[in-house]
All heavy atoms as a GROMACS GRO file, in nm:
protein
  640
    1ASN      N    1   3.932  10.958  17.209
    1ASN     CA    2   3.958  11.088  17.137
    1ASN      C    3   4.108  11.115  17.158
    1ASN      O    4   4.162  11.120  17.257
    1ASN     CB    5   3.876  11.193  17.200
    1ASN     CG    6   3.883  11.331  17.128
    1ASN    OD1    7   3.999  11.379  17.110
    1ASN    ND2    8   3.767  11.370  17.077
    2ASN      N    9   4.170  11.145  17.046
    2ASN     CA   10   4.313  11.166  17.038
    2ASN      C   11   4.354  11.295  17.110
    2ASN      O   12   4.468  11.306  17.152
    2ASN     CB   13   4.358  11.162  16.901
    2ASN     CG   14   4.360  11.035  16.830
    2ASN    OD1   15   4.380  10.934  16.914
    2ASN    ND2   16   4.340  11.020  16.711
    3ILE      N   17   4.262  11.397  17.114
    3ILE     CA   18   4.308  11.527  17.190
    3ILE      C   19   4.337  11.505  17.339
    3ILE      O   20   4.454  11.548  17.370
    3ILE     CB   21   4.213  11.640  17.162
    3ILE    CG1   22   4.202  11.672  17.014
    3ILE    CG2   23   4.241  11.758  17.254
    3ILE    CD1   24   4.086  11.768  16.979
    4PRO      N   25   4.241  11.449  17.402
    4PRO     CA   26   4.288  11.425  17.547
    4PRO      C   27   4.396  11.327  17.573
    4PRO      O   28   4.481  11.347  17.670
    4PRO     CB   29   4.157  11.381  17.621
    4PRO     CG   30   4.071  11.344  17.505
    4PRO     CD   31   4.110  11.409  17.383
    5ARG      N   32   4.413  11.230  17.478
    5ARG     CA   33   4.520  11.127  17.493
    5ARG      C   34   4.647  11.200  17.473
    5ARG      O   35   4.748  11.166  17.543
    5ARG     CB   36   4.495  11.022  17.394
    5ARG     CG   37   4.392  10.919  17.413
    5ARG     CD   38   4.400  10.810  17.309
    5ARG     NE   39   4.281  10.724  17.349
    5ARG     CZ   40   4.200  10.670  17.248
    5ARG    NH1   41   4.218  10.696  17.125
    5ARG    NH2   42   4.096  10.593  17.283
    6GLU      N   43   4.666  11.282  17.372
    6GLU     CA   44   4.784  11.370  17.354
    6GLU      C   45   4.817  11.452  17.477
    6GLU      O   46   4.931  11.474  17.514
    6GLU     CB   47   4.774  11.441  17.224
    6GLU     CG   48   4.899  11.508  17.186
    6GLU     CD   49   5.018  11.415  17.156
    6GLU    OE1   50   5.005  11.297  17.134
    6GLU    OE2   51   5.130  11.470  17.155
    7ILE      N   52   4.714  11.511  17.534
    7ILE     CA   53   4.738  11.596  17.656
    7ILE      C   54   4.796  11.519  17.762
    7ILE      O   55   4.885  11.561  17.832
    7ILE     CB   56   4.611  11.675  17.690
    7ILE    CG1   57   4.562  11.774  17.575
    7ILE    CG2   58   4.629  11.746  17.821
    7ILE    CD1   59   4.435  11.835  17.596
    8VAL      N   60   4.726  11.402  17.792
    8VAL     CA   61   4.781  11.314  17.898
    8VAL      C   62   4.926  11.272  17.870
    8VAL      O   63   5.006  11.269  17.953
    8VAL     CB   64   4.691  11.192  17.917
    8VAL    CG1   65   4.747  11.087  18.005
    8VAL    CG2   66   4.561  11.232  17.966
    9ARG      N   67   4.955  11.238  17.741
    9ARG     CA   68   5.094  11.188  17.704
    9ARG      C   69   5.189  11.300  17.727
    9ARG      O   70   5.299  11.282  17.792
    9ARG     CB   71   5.095  11.151  17.559
    9ARG     CG   72   5.225  11.084  17.519
    9ARG     CD   73   5.237  11.040  17.373
    9ARG     NE   74   5.237  11.179  17.281
    9ARG     CZ   75   5.359  11.235  17.276
    9ARG    NH1   76   5.464  11.209  17.353
    9ARG    NH2   77   5.368  11.335  17.206
   10GLU      N   78   5.153  11.435  17.680
   10GLU     CA   79   5.251  11.532  17.704
   10GLU      C   80   5.263  11.573  17.853
   10GLU      O   81   5.376  11.597  17.900
   10GLU     CB   82   5.194  11.665  17.632
   10GLU     CG   83   5.210  11.656  17.482
   10GLU     CD   84   5.354  11.670  17.438
   10GLU    OE1   85   5.433  11.745  17.508
   10GLU    OE2   86   5.395  11.593  17.329
   11LEU      N   87   5.163  11.578  17.923
   11LEU     CA   88   5.162  11.608  18.072
   11LEU      C   89   5.222  11.502  18.153
   11LEU      O   90   5.284  11.525  18.252
   11LEU     CB   91   5.023  11.642  18.119
   11LEU     CG   92   4.968  11.762  18.073
   11LEU    CD1   93   4.819  11.773  18.129
   11LEU    CD2   94   5.041  11.886  18.108
   12GLY      N   95   5.207  11.374  18.118
   12GLY     CA   96   5.251  11.261  18.184
   12GLY      C   97   5.158  11.235  18.319
   12GLY      O   98   5.206  11.175  18.412
   13ASN      N   99   5.042  11.302  18.315
   13ASN     CA  100   4.941  11.289  18.434
   13ASN      C  101   4.797  11.272  18.365
   13ASN      O  102   4.778  11.313  18.251
   13ASN     CB  103   4.950  11.410  18.513
   13ASN     CG  104   5.074  11.435  18.578
   13ASN    OD1  105   5.117  11.347  18.661
   13ASN    ND2  106   5.145  11.541  18.559
   14PRO      N  107   4.726  11.197  18.444
   14PRO     CA  108   4.582  11.193  18.398
   14PRO      C  109   4.511  11.328  18.408
   14PRO      O  110   4.561  11.422  18.480
   14PRO     CB  111   4.514  11.099  18.496
   14PRO     CG  112   4.612  11.101  18.612
   14PRO     CD  113   4.746  11.138  18.563
   15ILE      N  114   4.400  11.350  18.345
   15ILE     CA  115   4.331  11.469  18.348
   15ILE      C  116   4.174  11.438  18.389
   15ILE      O  117   4.134  11.326  18.372
   15ILE     CB  118   4.324  11.550  18.212
   15ILE    CG1  119   4.277  11.458  18.099
   15ILE    CG2  120   4.461  11.603  18.180
   15ILE    CD1  121   4.254  11.539  17.970
   16VAL      N  122   4.105  11.527  18.443
   16VAL     CA  123   3.968  11.516  18.485
   16VAL      C  124   3.890  11.607  18.393
   16VAL      O  125   3.929  11.725  18.395
   16VAL     CB  126   3.943  11.540  18.630
   16VAL    CG1  127   3.802  11.530  18.675
   16VAL    CG2  128   4.029  11.452  18.712
   17THR      N  129   3.793  11.559  18.341
   17THR     CA  130   3.703  11.631  18.252
   17THR      C  131   3.561  11.596  18.275
   17THR      O  132   3.525  11.500  18.340
   17THR     CB  133   3.748  11.627  18.106
   17THR    OG1  134   3.672  11.723  18.029
   17THR    CG2  135   3.726  11.482  18.053
   18SER      N  136   3.459  11.665  18.205
   18SER     CA  137   3.326  11.647  18.214
   18SER      C  138   3.249  11.670  18.096
   18SER      O  139   3.301  11.756  18.006
   18SER     CB  140   3.269  11.725  18.329
   18SER     OG  141   3.131  11.715  18.348
   19SER      N  142   3.140  11.616  18.069
   19SER     CA  143   3.057  11.645  17.955
   19SER      C  144   2.978  11.782  17.987
   19SER      O  145   2.970  11.826  18.109
   19SER     CB  146   2.951  11.548  17.937
   19SER     OG  147   3.011  11.416  17.905
   20VAL      N  148   2.940  11.853  17.892
   20VAL     CA  149   2.868  11.985  17.914
   20VAL      C  150   2.727  11.949  17.906
   20VAL      O  151   2.666  11.938  17.804
   20VAL     CB  152   2.913  12.088  17.806
   20VAL    CG1  153   2.838  12.210  17.824
   20VAL    CG2  154   3.059  12.116  17.797
   21LYS      N  155   2.669  11.962  18.023
   21LYS     CA  156   2.520  11.936  18.046
   21LYS      C  157   2.443  12.053  17.992
   21LYS      O  158   2.481  12.175  18.038
   21LYS     CB  159   2.488  11.898  18.187
   21LYS     CG  160   2.349  11.859  18.206
   21LYS     CD  161   2.342  11.709  18.211
   21LYS     CE  162   2.201  11.662  18.267
   21LYS     NZ  163   2.165  11.544  18.202
   22ASP      N  164   2.352  12.046  17.907
   22ASP     CA  165   2.274  12.150  17.856
   22ASP      C  166   2.150  12.172  17.924
   22ASP      O  167   2.084  12.077  17.970
   22ASP     CB  168   2.256  12.125  17.705
   22ASP     CG  169   2.214  12.255  17.626
   22ASP    OD1  170   2.128  12.329  17.665
   22ASP    OD2  171   2.290  12.294  17.525
   23GLU      N  172   2.100  12.295  17.938
   23GLU     CA  173   1.971  12.318  18.008
   23GLU      C  174   1.862  12.294  17.916
   23GLU      O  175   1.735  12.284  17.965
   23GLU     CB  176   1.966  12.456  18.068
   23GLU     CG  177   2.066  12.484  18.171
   23GLU     CD  178   2.063  12.617  18.240
   23GLU    OE1  179   1.966  12.691  18.212
   23GLU    OE2  180   2.159  12.649  18.299
   24ASP      N  181   1.880  12.276  17.796
   24ASP     CA  182   1.763  12.261  17.690
   24ASP      C  183   1.715  12.122  17.713
   24ASP      O  184   1.796  12.017  17.703
   24ASP     CB  185   1.827  12.272  17.549
   24ASP     CG  186   1.723  12.268  17.442
   24ASP    OD1  187   1.622  12.195  17.461
   24ASP    OD2  188   1.732  12.317  17.330
   25LYS      N  189   1.589  12.092  17.731
   25LYS     CA  190   1.530  11.966  17.754
   25LYS      C  191   1.533  11.879  17.628
   25LYS      O  192   1.531  11.751  17.643
   25LYS     CB  193   1.386  11.974  17.791
   25LYS     CG  194   1.369  12.054  17.921
   25LYS     CD  195   1.435  11.985  18.053
   25LYS     CE  196   1.420  12.070  18.177
   25LYS     NZ  197   1.513  12.040  18.269
   26MET      N  198   1.555  11.938  17.515
   26MET     CA  199   1.552  11.862  17.394
   26MET      C  200   1.686  11.806  17.367
   26MET      O  201   1.709  11.706  17.300
   26MET     CB  202   1.505  11.948  17.270
   26MET     CG  203   1.361  11.983  17.279
   26MET     SD  204   1.239  11.841  17.288
   26MET     CE  205   1.254  11.777  17.116
   27ILE      N  206   1.801  11.892  17.404
   27ILE     CA  207   1.929  11.848  17.389
   27ILE      C  208   2.002  11.822  17.523
   27ILE      O  209   2.019  11.921  17.597
   27ILE     CB  210   2.008  11.960  17.318
   27ILE    CG1  211   1.946  11.993  17.187
   27ILE    CG2  212   2.152  11.921  17.296
   27ILE    CD1  213   1.988  12.115  17.116
   28GLU      N  214   2.035  11.699  17.548
   28GLU     CA  215   2.092  11.669  17.677
   28GLU      C  216   2.232  11.718  17.695
   28GLU      O  217   2.266  11.777  17.797
   28GLU     CB  218   2.085  11.516  17.711
   28GLU     CG  219   2.131  11.488  17.844
   28GLU     CD  220   2.102  11.340  17.880
   28GLU    OE1  221   2.060  11.259  17.800
   28GLU    OE2  222   2.127  11.310  17.992
   29TYR      N  223   2.320  11.698  17.598
   29TYR     CA  224   2.461  11.754  17.602
   29TYR      C  225   2.485  11.838  17.480
   29TYR      O  226   2.454  11.797  17.360
   29TYR     CB  227   2.553  11.634  17.612
   29TYR     CG  228   2.533  11.552  17.738
   29TYR    CD1  229   2.469  11.434  17.744
   29TYR    CD2  230   2.597  11.610  17.853
   29TYR    CE1  231   2.448  11.375  17.868
   29TYR    CE2  232   2.589  11.536  17.969
   29TYR     CZ  233   2.520  11.415  17.984
   29TYR     OH  234   2.498  11.357  18.090
   30SER      N  235   2.548  11.935  17.494
   30SER     CA  236   2.597  12.024  17.393
   30SER      C  237   2.711  11.966  17.315
   30SER      O  238   2.793  11.904  17.376
   30SER     CB  239   2.649  12.163  17.444
   30SER     OG  240   2.531  12.228  17.500
   31THR      N  241   2.709  11.981  17.184
   31THR     CA  242   2.821  11.912  17.102
   31THR      C  243   2.880  12.027  17.004
   31THR      O  244   2.979  11.996  16.945
   31THR     CB  245   2.768  11.800  17.020
   31THR    OG1  246   2.669  11.851  16.934
   31THR    CG2  247   2.718  11.690  17.102
   32ASP      N  248   2.824  12.136  16.998
   32ASP     CA  249   2.872  12.244  16.915
   32ASP      C  250   2.974  12.332  16.986
   32ASP      O  251   2.939  12.397  17.080
   32ASP     CB  252   2.754  12.333  16.857
   32ASP     CG  253   2.793  12.443  16.765
   32ASP    OD1  254   2.906  12.485  16.764
   32ASP    OD2  255   2.701  12.484  16.696
   33PRO      N  256   3.105  12.332  16.943
   33PRO     CA  257   3.211  12.399  17.006
   33PRO      C  258   3.177  12.551  17.014
   33PRO      O  259   3.216  12.615  17.124
   33PRO     CB  260   3.336  12.369  16.929
   33PRO     CG  261   3.297  12.268  16.834
   33PRO     CD  262   3.146  12.253  16.825
   34THR      N  263   3.114  12.612  16.915
   34THR     CA  264   3.096  12.753  16.922
   34THR      C  265   2.991  12.784  17.036
   34THR      O  266   3.006  12.880  17.110
   34THR     CB  267   3.046  12.799  16.781
   34THR    OG1  268   3.143  12.762  16.686
   34THR    CG2  269   3.014  12.948  16.777
   35LEU      N  270   2.886  12.707  17.040
   35LEU     CA  271   2.781  12.729  17.143
   35LEU      C  272   2.838  12.701  17.292
   35LEU      O  273   2.802  12.780  17.375
   35LEU     CB  274   2.667  12.638  17.113
   35LEU     CG  275   2.585  12.673  16.986
   35LEU    CD1  276   2.462  12.573  16.965
   35LEU    CD2  277   2.532  12.818  16.979
   36ILE      N  278   2.918  12.601  17.299
   36ILE     CA  279   2.984  12.577  17.421
   36ILE      C  280   3.067  12.689  17.458
   36ILE      O  281   3.056  12.731  17.584
   36ILE     CB  282   3.060  12.440  17.422
   36ILE    CG1  283   2.975  12.335  17.399
   36ILE    CG2  284   3.150  12.417  17.547
   36ILE    CD1  285   3.042  12.194  17.365
   37TYR      N  286   3.145  12.739  17.373
   37TYR     CA  287   3.234  12.859  17.414
   37TYR      C  288   3.146  12.976  17.448
   37TYR      O  289   3.181  13.049  17.545
   37TYR     CB  290   3.328  12.895  17.293
   37TYR     CG  291   3.425  13.003  17.330
   37TYR    CD1  292   3.532  12.978  17.403
   37TYR    CD2  293   3.397  13.137  17.293
   37TYR    CE1  294   3.619  13.077  17.449
   37TYR    CE2  295   3.479  13.228  17.335
   37TYR     CZ  296   3.595  13.201  17.408
   37TYR     OH  297   3.671  13.313  17.445
   38GLU      N  298   3.046  13.010  17.368
   38GLU     CA  299   2.955  13.118  17.403
   38GLU      C  300   2.899  13.105  17.548
   38GLU      O  301   2.879  13.210  17.611
   38GLU     CB  302   2.837  13.138  17.285
   38GLU     CG  303   2.898  13.188  17.166
   38GLU     CD  304   2.789  13.175  17.048
   38GLU    OE1  305   2.668  13.144  17.091
   38GLU    OE2  306   2.821  13.210  16.932
   39SER      N  307   2.861  12.991  17.585
   39SER     CA  308   2.786  12.962  17.704
   39SER      C  309   2.884  12.967  17.822
   39SER      O  310   2.858  13.011  17.941
   39SER     CB  311   2.715  12.827  17.701
   39SER     OG  312   2.619  12.831  17.617
   40PHE      N  313   3.012  12.916  17.804
   40PHE     CA  314   3.096  12.902  17.918
   40PHE      C  315   3.224  12.974  17.916
   40PHE      O  316   3.299  12.964  18.006
   40PHE     CB  317   3.129  12.750  17.926
   40PHE     CG  318   3.008  12.667  17.956
   40PHE    CD1  319   2.935  12.607  17.851
   40PHE    CD2  320   2.961  12.651  18.093
   40PHE    CE1  321   2.831  12.524  17.884
   40PHE    CE2  322   2.845  12.575  18.117
   40PHE     CZ  323   2.789  12.512  18.016
   41SER      N  324   3.256  13.064  17.826
   41SER     CA  325   3.375  13.131  17.807
   41SER      C  326   3.413  13.206  17.930
   41SER      O  327   3.533  13.239  17.962
   41SER     CB  328   3.379  13.206  17.675
   41SER     OG  329   3.280  13.313  17.692
   42LYS      N  330   3.312  13.264  17.998
   42LYS     CA  331   3.357  13.347  18.121
   42LYS      C  332   3.374  13.252  18.242
   42LYS      O  333   3.424  13.300  18.349
   42LYS     CB  334   3.233  13.431  18.154
   42LYS     CG  335   3.208  13.534  18.052
   42LYS     CD  336   3.094  13.632  18.082
   42LYS     CE  337   3.081  13.727  17.987
   42LYS     NZ  338   2.953  13.760  17.928
   43HIS      N  339   3.362  13.122  18.231
   43HIS     CA  340   3.381  13.037  18.346
   43HIS      C  341   3.497  12.933  18.328
   43HIS      O  342   3.524  12.850  18.411
   43HIS     CB  343   3.258  12.949  18.369
   43HIS     CG  344   3.128  13.036  18.381
   43HIS    ND1  345   3.101  13.107  18.489
   43HIS    CD2  346   3.030  13.061  18.303
   43HIS    CE1  347   2.993  13.170  18.484
   43HIS    NE2  348   2.945  13.153  18.354
   44ILE      N  349   3.565  12.943  18.214
   44ILE     CA  350   3.672  12.853  18.200
   44ILE      C  351   3.803  12.928  18.158
   44ILE      O  352   3.801  13.035  18.117
   44ILE     CB  353   3.650  12.755  18.071
   44ILE    CG1  354   3.615  12.832  17.940
   44ILE    CG2  355   3.525  12.662  18.113
   44ILE    CD1  356   3.590  12.744  17.830
   45ASP      N  357   3.910  12.858  18.178
   45ASP     CA  358   4.052  12.922  18.146
   45ASP      C  359   4.092  12.896  18.001
   45ASP      O  360   4.165  12.974  17.935
   45ASP     CB  361   4.155  12.869  18.242
   45ASP     CG  362   4.126  12.901  18.387
   45ASP    OD1  363   4.090  13.015  18.410
   45ASP    OD2  364   4.159  12.820  18.475
   46MET      N  365   4.048  12.781  17.952
   46MET     CA  366   4.088  12.742  17.814
   46MET      C  367   3.987  12.650  17.757
   46MET      O  368   3.929  12.565  17.837
   46MET     CB  369   4.221  12.674  17.829
   46MET     CG  370   4.273  12.625  17.695
   46MET     SD  371   4.447  12.554  17.705
   46MET     CE  372   4.408  12.405  17.782
   47MET      N  373   3.973  12.646  17.632
   47MET     CA  374   3.897  12.545  17.551
   47MET      C  375   3.961  12.518  17.433
   47MET      O  376   4.017  12.579  17.370
   47MET     CB  377   3.759  12.608  17.524
   47MET     CG  378   3.669  12.518  17.439
   47MET     SD  379   3.510  12.596  17.403
   47MET     CE  380   3.455  12.497  17.262
   48ILE      N  381   3.954  12.386  17.415
   48ILE     CA  382   4.022  12.326  17.284
   48ILE      C  383   3.906  12.278  17.194
   48ILE      O  384   3.824  12.202  17.239
   48ILE     CB  385   4.110  12.203  17.313
   48ILE    CG1  386   4.225  12.252  17.407
   48ILE    CG2  387   4.165  12.142  17.194
   48ILE    CD1  388   4.303  12.142  17.455
   49ASP      N  389   3.900  12.340  17.087
   49ASP     CA  390   3.795  12.316  16.980
   49ASP      C  391   3.837  12.198  16.897
   49ASP      O  392   3.926  12.201  16.813
   49ASP     CB  393   3.762  12.432  16.897
   49ASP     CG  394   3.655  12.410  16.795
   49ASP    OD1  395   3.610  12.288  16.785
   49ASP    OD2  396   3.607  12.513  16.741
   50GLY      N  397   3.776  12.071  16.928
   50GLY     CA  398   3.801  11.950  16.854
   50GLY      C  399   3.696  11.922  16.748
   50GLY      O  400   3.688  11.806  16.710
   51GLY      N  401   3.607  12.015  16.726
   51GLY     CA  402   3.499  11.996  16.634
   51GLY      C  403   3.372  11.949  16.707
   51GLY      O  404   3.384  11.939  16.830
   52TYR      N  405   3.272  11.917  16.628
   52TYR     CA  406   3.158  11.865  16.699
   52TYR      C  407   3.183  11.728  16.774
   52TYR      O  408   3.245  11.645  16.713
   52TYR     CB  409   3.048  11.848  16.585
   52TYR     CG  410   2.974  11.976  16.544
   52TYR    CD1  411   3.033  12.063  16.441
   52TYR    CD2  412   2.850  12.010  16.607
   52TYR    CE1  413   2.969  12.178  16.416
   52TYR    CE2  414   2.801  12.125  16.571
   52TYR     CZ  415   2.852  12.208  16.473
   52TYR     OH  416   2.786  12.325  16.440
   53GLY      N  417   3.113  11.716  16.887
   53GLY     CA  418   3.120  11.600  16.957
   53GLY      C  419   3.004  11.503  16.917
   53GLY      O  420   2.926  11.526  16.828
   54GLU      N  421   3.004  11.395  17.003
   54GLU     CA  422   2.885  11.303  16.969
   54GLU      C  423   2.794  11.314  17.079
   54GLU      O  424   2.823  11.363  17.183
   54GLU     CB  425   2.947  11.157  16.969
   54GLU     CG  426   3.040  11.131  16.853
   54GLU     CD  427   3.101  10.990  16.855
   54GLU    OE1  428   3.047  10.911  16.935
   54GLU    OE2  429   3.190  10.965  16.776
   55VAL      N  430   2.661  11.263  17.066
   55VAL     CA  431   2.569  11.264  17.165
   55VAL      C  432   2.564  11.146  17.257
   55VAL      O  433   2.492  11.128  17.346
   55VAL     CB  434   2.425  11.295  17.114
   55VAL    CG1  435   2.420  11.420  17.049
   55VAL    CG2  436   2.394  11.181  17.012
   56ILE      N  437   2.664  11.053  17.227
   56ILE     CA  438   2.685  10.935  17.316
   56ILE      C  439   2.749  10.973  17.434
   56ILE      O  440   2.862  11.014  17.433
   56ILE     CB  441   2.744  10.823  17.244
   56ILE    CG1  442   2.677  10.789  17.114
   56ILE    CG2  443   2.768  10.699  17.330
   56ILE    CD1  444   2.758  10.702  17.015
   57PRO      N  445   2.700  10.952  17.558
   57PRO     CA  446   2.771  10.998  17.686
   57PRO      C  447   2.890  10.902  17.702
   57PRO      O  448   2.897  10.792  17.644
   57PRO     CB  449   2.653  10.974  17.796
   57PRO     CG  450   2.569  10.874  17.742
   57PRO     CD  451   2.564  10.890  17.586
   58SER      N  452   2.980  10.951  17.776
   58SER     CA  453   3.103  10.869  17.813
   58SER      C  454   3.069  10.769  17.920
   58SER      O  455   2.967  10.791  17.995
   58SER     CB  456   3.215  10.959  17.867
   58SER     OG  457   3.171  11.045  17.975
   59THR      N  458   3.154  10.669  17.938
   59THR     CA  459   3.136  10.572  18.030
   59THR      C  460   3.194  10.622  18.159
   59THR      O  461   3.312  10.685  18.158
   59THR     CB  462   3.197  10.434  17.990
   59THR    OG1  463   3.127  10.390  17.877
   59THR    CG2  464   3.191  10.344  18.106
   60ILE      N  465   3.128  10.606  18.280
   60ILE     CA  466   3.192  10.656  18.413
   60ILE      C  467   3.225  10.533  18.483
   60ILE      O  468   3.134  10.439  18.516
   60ILE     CB  469   3.102  10.750  18.482
   60ILE    CG1  470   3.075  10.866  18.398
   60ILE    CG2  471   3.158  10.784  18.617
   60ILE    CD1  472   2.974  10.962  18.457
   61VAL      N  473   3.340  10.511  18.538
   61VAL     CA  474   3.385  10.399  18.613
   61VAL      C  475   3.433  10.454  18.748
   61VAL      O  476   3.528  10.535  18.753
   61VAL     CB  477   3.496  10.325  18.547
   61VAL    CG1  478   3.535  10.203  18.619
   61VAL    CG2  479   3.449  10.276  18.393
   62ASP      N  480   3.376  10.396  18.860
   62ASP     CA  481   3.431  10.427  18.982
   62ASP      C  482   3.538  10.334  19.032
   62ASP      O  483   3.518  10.211  19.032
   62ASP     CB  484   3.310  10.423  19.090
   62ASP     CG  485   3.345  10.456  19.231
   62ASP    OD1  486   3.474  10.476  19.256
   62ASP    OD2  487   3.265  10.467  19.318
   63CYS      N  488   3.660  10.394  19.042
   63CYS     CA  489   3.772  10.314  19.074
   63CYS      C  490   3.835  10.343  19.223
   63CYS      O  491   3.945  10.337  19.254
   63CYS     CB  492   3.892  10.335  18.972
   63CYS     SG  493   3.845  10.282  18.808
   64THR      N  494   3.734  10.410  19.300
   64THR     CA  495   3.785  10.460  19.436
   64THR      C  496   3.793  10.354  19.544
   64THR      O  497   3.835  10.377  19.651
   64THR     CB  498   3.689  10.567  19.484
   64THR    OG1  499   3.563  10.513  19.493
   64THR    CG2  500   3.701  10.687  19.386
   65ASN      N  501   3.735  10.229  19.513
   65ASN     CA  502   3.743  10.129  19.606
   65ASN      C  503   3.833  10.005  19.557
   65ASN      O  504   3.888  10.017  19.448
   65ASN     CB  505   3.599  10.063  19.645
   65ASN     CG  506   3.515  10.182  19.697
   65ASN    OD1  507   3.558  10.228  19.799
   65ASN    ND2  508   3.405  10.202  19.640
   66ASN      N  509   3.842   9.895  19.633
   66ASN     CA  510   3.907   9.781  19.582
   66ASN      C  511   3.851   9.718  19.460
   66ASN      O  512   3.917   9.637  19.390
   66ASN     CB  513   3.914   9.673  19.699
   66ASN     CG  514   4.014   9.732  19.811
   66ASN    OD1  515   4.090   9.820  19.783
   66ASN    ND2  516   3.992   9.686  19.928
   67THR      N  517   3.727   9.740  19.438
   67THR     CA  518   3.656   9.689  19.322
   67THR      C  519   3.611   9.808  19.231
   67THR      O  520   3.591   9.915  19.280
   67THR     CB  521   3.530   9.596  19.354
   67THR    OG1  522   3.445   9.679  19.431
   67THR    CG2  523   3.577   9.480  19.429
   68THR      N  524   3.590   9.788  19.093
   68THR     CA  525   3.550   9.892  19.014
   68THR      C  526   3.403   9.869  18.999
   68THR      O  527   3.348   9.763  18.995
   68THR     CB  528   3.612   9.891  18.879
   68THR    OG1  529   3.602   9.762  18.823
   68THR    CG2  530   3.766   9.920  18.888
   69GLU      N  531   3.327   9.986  18.980
   69GLU     CA  532   3.190   9.981  18.957
   69GLU      C  533   3.155  10.072  18.834
   69GLU      O  534   3.200  10.186  18.833
   69GLU     CB  535   3.113  10.034  19.082
   69GLU     CG  536   2.966  10.046  19.067
   69GLU     CD  537   2.897  10.107  19.184
   69GLU    OE1  538   2.969  10.150  19.289
   69GLU    OE2  539   2.778  10.125  19.177
   70ILE      N  540   3.077  10.017  18.743
   70ILE     CA  541   3.042  10.098  18.625
   70ILE      C  542   2.915  10.186  18.672
   70ILE      O  543   2.816  10.130  18.716
   70ILE     CB  544   2.987   9.998  18.518
   70ILE    CG1  545   3.106   9.894  18.471
   70ILE    CG2  546   2.954  10.089  18.395
   70ILE    CD1  547   3.229   9.964  18.429
   71ILE      N  548   2.939  10.321  18.680
   71ILE     CA  549   2.834  10.409  18.718
   71ILE      C  550   2.743  10.442  18.604
   71ILE      O  551   2.624  10.437  18.610
   71ILE     CB  552   2.891  10.539  18.771
   71ILE    CG1  553   2.992  10.512  18.882
   71ILE    CG2  554   2.790  10.636  18.811
   71ILE    CD1  555   2.935  10.450  19.005
   72ARG      N  556   2.800  10.459  18.475
   72ARG     CA  557   2.721  10.488  18.350
   72ARG      C  558   2.800  10.416  18.248
   72ARG      O  559   2.911  10.443  18.227
   72ARG     CB  560   2.705  10.636  18.338
   72ARG     CG  561   2.629  10.658  18.206
   72ARG     CD  562   2.605  10.803  18.178
   72ARG     NE  563   2.729  10.870  18.139
   72ARG     CZ  564   2.761  11.000  18.142
   72ARG    NH1  565   2.662  11.084  18.188
   72ARG    NH2  566   2.864  11.052  18.101
   73GLU      N  567   2.722  10.329  18.176
   73GLU     CA  568   2.783  10.270  18.054
   73GLU      C  569   2.732  10.354  17.937
   73GLU      O  570   2.628  10.378  17.914
   73GLU     CB  571   2.736  10.128  18.043
   73GLU     CG  572   2.810  10.052  17.938
   73GLU     CD  573   2.782   9.905  17.928
   73GLU    OE1  574   2.723   9.842  18.030
   73GLU    OE2  575   2.816   9.839  17.829
   74GLY      N  576   2.839  10.404  17.871
   74GLY     CA  577   2.824  10.484  17.750
   74GLY      C  578   2.922  10.439  17.647
   74GLY      O  579   2.944  10.321  17.622
   75LYS      N  580   2.984  10.531  17.583
   75LYS     CA  581   3.081  10.506  17.471
   75LYS      C  582   3.195  10.444  17.546
   75LYS      O  583   3.244  10.482  17.635
   75LYS     CB  584   3.114  10.625  17.404
   75LYS     CG  585   3.201  10.602  17.274
   75LYS     CD  586   3.223  10.720  17.192
   75LYS     CE  587   3.298  10.678  17.079
   75LYS     NZ  588   3.302  10.783  16.964
   76GLY      N  589   3.244  10.340  17.481
   76GLY     CA  590   3.368  10.276  17.526
   76GLY      C  591   3.344  10.134  17.577
   76GLY      O  592   3.235  10.104  17.629
   77ASP      N  593   3.441  10.060  17.565
   77ASP     CA  594   3.436   9.908  17.607
   77ASP      C  595   3.452   9.900  17.763
   77ASP      O  596   3.559   9.943  17.807
   77ASP     CB  597   3.533   9.825  17.524
   77ASP     CG  598   3.538   9.682  17.561
   77ASP    OD1  599   3.441   9.632  17.632
   77ASP    OD2  600   3.634   9.614  17.530
   78VAL      N  601   3.362   9.848  17.829
   78VAL     CA  602   3.374   9.841  17.979
   78VAL      C  603   3.443   9.703  18.023
   78VAL      O  604   3.469   9.683  18.142
   78VAL     CB  605   3.238   9.860  18.051
   78VAL    CG1  606   3.183   9.987  18.022
   78VAL    CG2  607   3.136   9.747  18.014
   79THR      N  608   3.463   9.616  17.940
   79THR     CA  609   3.517   9.481  17.974
   79THR      C  610   3.652   9.491  18.054
   79THR      O  611   3.675   9.396  18.137
   79THR     CB  612   3.510   9.387  17.866
   79THR    OG1  613   3.598   9.439  17.755
   79THR    CG2  614   3.386   9.355  17.815
   80PRO      N  615   3.737   9.579  18.017
   80PRO     CA  616   3.855   9.584  18.099
   80PRO      C  617   3.844   9.613  18.242
   80PRO      O  618   3.929   9.581  18.326
   80PRO     CB  619   3.950   9.699  18.025
   80PRO     CG  620   3.884   9.707  17.887
   80PRO     CD  621   3.744   9.670  17.903
   81PHE      N  622   3.725   9.678  18.279
   81PHE     CA  623   3.699   9.718  18.418
   81PHE      C  624   3.621   9.611  18.485
   81PHE      O  625   3.601   9.622  18.614
   81PHE     CB  626   3.626   9.848  18.422
   81PHE     CG  627   3.693   9.956  18.351
   81PHE    CD1  628   3.675  10.005  18.221
   81PHE    CD2  629   3.814  10.016  18.414
   81PHE    CE1  630   3.734  10.092  18.153
   81PHE    CE2  631   3.895  10.119  18.351
   81PHE     CZ  632   3.850  10.165  18.225
   82LEU      N  633   3.564   9.510  18.426
   82LEU     CA  634   3.485   9.415  18.488
   82LEU      C  635   3.570   9.292  18.539
   82LEU      O  636   3.672   9.270  18.517
   82LEU     CB  637   3.391   9.345  18.386
   82LEU     CG  638   3.292   9.446  18.329
   82LEU    CD1  639   3.210   9.388  18.222
   82LEU    CD2  640   3.202   9.517  18.426
   0.00000   0.00000   0.00000
């Protein structure tokens, strides 16, 4: 996604972020920016509305040891980490 890439480029530092887990059993992750803001506006300092997201989860890679471990394979090519 170009939004976080541009933020990282401007800051010159990595950022840490997370998916918004929804309590609705039918919808695992919220993708509607308006609903996300309504649910979390009192708990966040800032939100960037980049439009609707996808329901494909992100890939999570553990890089805290000498070897990398794929924790969750989702969107994105994992071969650079293997």
